[in-house]
C-alpha positions in Angstrom: -3.0 9.9 8.2 -6.0 8.3 6.7 -5.9 4.4 6.7 -6.9 4.2 3.0 -4.0 6.6 2.1 -1.6 4.4 4.0 -3.0 1.2 2.4 -2.8 2.8 -1.1 0.8 3.9 -0.5 1.9 0.5 0.7 0.1 -1.1 -2.3 2.0 1.2 -4.7 5.3 0.5 -3.0 4.7 -3.3 -3.1 3.8 -3.1 -6.8 6.9 -1.1 -7.6 9.1 -3.7 -5.7 7.5 -6.5 -7.6 7.9 -4.8 -10.9 11.5 -4.0 -10.2 12.4 -7.7 -10.5 11.2 -7.6 -14.1 12.4 -4.1 -15.1 16.0 -4.9 -14.3 15.8 -7.9 -16.7 15.0 -5.7 -19.7 18.3 -3.9 -20.5 20.4 -7.1 -20.8 17.7 -8.7 -23.1 18.0 -5.7 -25.4 21.7 -5.0 -25.3 22.7 -8.7 -25.6 19.8 -9.7 -27.8 21.7 -12.1 -30.0 23.3 -13.8 -26.9 20.0 -14.3 -25.3 18.5 -15.7 -28.5 21.4 -18.1 -28.6 20.7 -19.2 -25.0 17.1 -19.8 -26.0 18.2 -21.8 -29.1 20.5 -23.9 -26.8 17.3 -25.0 -25.0 16.0 -26.6 -28.3 13.9 -23.8 -29.6 14.4 -23.0 -33.4 16.3 -19.7 -33.9 13.6 -17.7 -35.8 11.0 -18.7 -33.1 13.6 -17.9 -30.3 14.0 -14.3 -31.6 10.2 -13.9 -31.7 9.9 -15.3 -28.2 12.5 -12.8 -27.0 10.7 -9.9 -28.5 7.5 -11.2 -26.9 9.3 -11.6 -23.6 10.6 -8.0 -23.7 7.1 -6.8 -24.5 5.6 -8.7 -21.6 8.3 -7.4 -19.2 7.9 -3.8 -20.2 4.1 -3.8 -20.7 3.4 -5.9 -17.7 5.6 -3.8 -15.4 4.1 -0.5 -16.6 0.6 -1.9 -16.2 1.3 -3.3 -12.8 2.7 -0.1 -11.4 0.8 2.7 -13.2 -2.4 1.3 -14.5 -5.9 0.8 -13.2 -5.6 -2.6 -14.9 -3.0 -4.1 -12.7 -4.4 -7.6 -13.3 -3.4 -7.4 -17.0 0.1 -6.4 -15.9 0.3 -9.3 -13.5 -1.0 -11.6 -16.3 1.6 -10.4 -18.8 4.4 -10.9 -16.2 3.1 -14.4 -15.5 3.1 -15.1 -19.2 6.8 -14.3 -19.2 7.8 -15.9 -15.9 6.1 -19.3 -16.0 7.5 -20.5 -19.3 10.9 -18.9 -18.5 11.1 -20.8 -15.3 10.2 -24.1 -17.0 12.5 -23.6 -20.0 15.6 -22.3 -18.2 15.5 -23.5 -14.6 13.7 -26.9 -14.4 16.1 -28.9 -16.6 18.7 -29.0 -15.1 16.9 -28.2 -11.8 18.2 -24.9 -10.4 16.6 -24.8 -7.0 17.4 -21.2 -6.0 16.0 -19.8 -9.3 13.0 -22.0 -9.3 12.0 -21.2 -5.7 12.7 -17.5 -6.1 10.5 -17.5 -9.2 7.8 -19.4 -7.4 7.8 -16.6 -4.8 7.4 -14.0 -7.5 4.7 -16.1 -9.1 2.9 -16.1 -5.8 3.1 -12.3 -5.5 1.7 -11.9 -9.0 -1.0 -14.4 -8.3 -2.0 -12.3 -5.2 -2.1 -9.2 -7.5 -4.5 -11.2 -9.8 -6.8 -12.2 -7.0 -7.2 -8.8 -5.3 -10.3 -6.8 -5.7 
């Protein structure tokens, strides 16, 4: 098998695995929309803005995942996913500090950063 075919196949598998982390987060955000908005409000964000942020988050998750896996513009997908993940980590996992969630998210942020810096 050609080395470039193997490299492309491994690349696609890696992007699918990375996107899976975000895709599995979408259904609960949609089906339990009001509960998730309530959780955002509990972090001190006003309710109308919390609902807007959740819609934006769902959009970033769906759009970013699709772009990361299926698009020529994978960097835009990684950027959208970072736009979701970085603030989410800060808002939900730093105060109080949840070490497991923070370090897992840092690993995913690292993977998305690698996707951004690839040629």
